[in-house]
N, C-alpha and C positions, 0 to 999 in steps of 0.2 A: 105606122111603119112604112119605110120606103119599099117599093117593089123591087126586090133584089134577086128574083128568080134567075135572071140571065147572067148574073155575076158569078165568077168562080167561087166555090164554097169557102176557100181560105180567105178571100176578100170579105165575104159575108160575115165570117167569124170575127175578123179583125174589126169590121165596122160595128158588129154587135158589142164588142168590148168597149169601143169608143162611146156607144150609146150609154152603156152602164156607167162608164167613168164620168160622163158629164151629166148623168141624170140622178144617180144615187149617191148619197153621202150620209154620214152619221156623225154625231158629235161625241160619241163614246170612243175613247182611245182604243187602239188595237191592243189585244192581249198578246200578240205575237211580237217577240223581240226582234231587233234587227239582225241578231246573230243566227236566227233559225229560218227555216223555209216558211214562206207565207202561204204556200199552197197546202191545203189539208193533207197531211201525210201521217202514216201510222206504221209502226214496226221498224225494224232495222235489220241490216244484214248486208252481204256483199252484192246482192242483186236489188234492182229497183224496177217497179212496175208503175207506169203511168196509165191511168184509165181515163180516156176521153169519151164523154157521152153527153147526151142532151135528153132531158126528162121527157120531151115530147116526140122523140124519135122512136117509132114503133119497134125497129130491131133492137134498140137499146132497152126498151121496156120488156121485150121478150127475153133478152139476155139477162136482165136484172133478176128475173125470177130464180135463176140458178146461181147467179153470181155471188149472192150474199153468202151462201154456204162456202163457196170456193175461197172467197177473200177471207172469211172468218178462219178457215183452216190454215191458210197461208200465214196469217198474222198470229194465230194461236201457237203455231209450231216454230215461228221465227225463220230468219234467214233472208227475208225480203222486206223491203220498204215499199209500201203502196201509197201512191199519191192520186188524188182525184182532181181532174180538170174538167169543168163544165164548159161546153161550147154553146154560145148564145145564138143558135141558128133560128129557132122559132120565136114567135112574138112574145110569148109569156116566159121563155126560158130565163131572161135576165132576172125576173122577180124570183123565180124558184132557185136560181143559182145563188142569189144574194142571201136567201133564207137558209140554204144549206151552209153557207159560210157562217151565218149567225149561229146555227145549231152546232157546227164544228167548233166554233169559238167557245161555246158553253159546255161542250161535251167533256167528260172525264176519261173516256176510253174510246177505242175504235168501235166497240159494240154500240155505243150511243150514236156515233156518226153513221154507222151502217143502218141503224134503225131509221134515222132521219132520212137517209137516201131512199130507203124502202118506202117510207110514207110519201115522200115527194114524188117518186115514180108512180105509186099507186094513185095518188091524187091527180097527177097529170094525165094518166091513162083514162081517167073518168072525167077529165076537165072539171074536177070538183072544186077548184078554187081559181078564180080569175081576178081577184082583187087581193090587195095586201092583207086586209083584215081576215078574209076568208082563209088565206093560206096560213096565217098566223094561228087561227083557230084550229085548223086541221092538224097542225103540229102540237098545239097545246092539248088537244083532245087525246093524243097518244102520249101525253106527259113528256114531250120532248122540249127541253128548255132551249131558249134562244138568248143570245147575248149580242146585241147590235154593236158594230164597230165600223170604222172607216175601211171599206173593202177595196178602195182604189188601188193601193199597193199590191194587193193580191191579184187583182184583175190585170194589172200591168205584168206581173210575173206569169199569169196564165198566157197572156199574149206572147211573151218571150218563148215560153215552152212550145206553144203551138207552132210558132215560126221555126224554132230549132228543129223540131221533128217533122215539119211539113205535114201536119195532120190535115187531111182534106175530106174526111168523112167520119160519121159516127155509126156504130161504136168502133173505136180504135184503141188497141192496147199497144203500148210501146214497152218492150222488155229491155232493160239495160243490164247486160251481163258484165261489161267492162267498158273502158274508154274506147275500145276498138270493136266492140261487139254489141250492136244495138239492133233489135229485131222489131219490126212493126207489122201488126196484123189488123185488118179491118174486116168486120162482118163476123157473125156467130161462129161459122165453121173454122175460119182461120184463127179466130181468138182461142177456140178450144184447142187447136193445134199448138198455139203458143203457150197456153197454160200447161199442156201436157209436157212440152219441152222444159218448162220451168220446174215442174214437179220432178222430172228426171234429174235435172241439174241439182236439185235439193236432196236427191236420194230418196224420193217418196213415190209410191205407186200411183 
């Protein structure tokens, strides 16, 4: 990996996507049609939530411990579409991000996708998998299916979303209430504030 510590984070992220684009490929056709979002997204409603994270980001790991229940409640009750965007900041993140896409491609529900994210975050926090076979085994040991496909179009869309919302750190949540009302929060305390605002907009305590 190049030594990128002195570059702005947004540049690092964009370079990270380029590394994945030119390094990884698969011969299995994508299951996602051209008419739908390529980014793993679940639920529907008038609001949208983009979750930007990195599996090796310690604040992201801490937030993830309580996030699973929060996202589950949002999706179970409806009214919001939740999309996950992985930022390739750390050296091993591209591998983990690719396998989340494989798991999302094979998942039948948001519950499967949330479980895959939980396992990936837990594995990253322990640095329990540093090679592709190790990571694949970690997922299979939890009965998480994977379905490889060409992730390049998805990574291109990731790149576009990161630039659109000018995401410069993780964890970052972007709440889209309307075409003229977009709210961005970075860090655990700010994100909790954003989630509270969303719950109020949805009429929930």
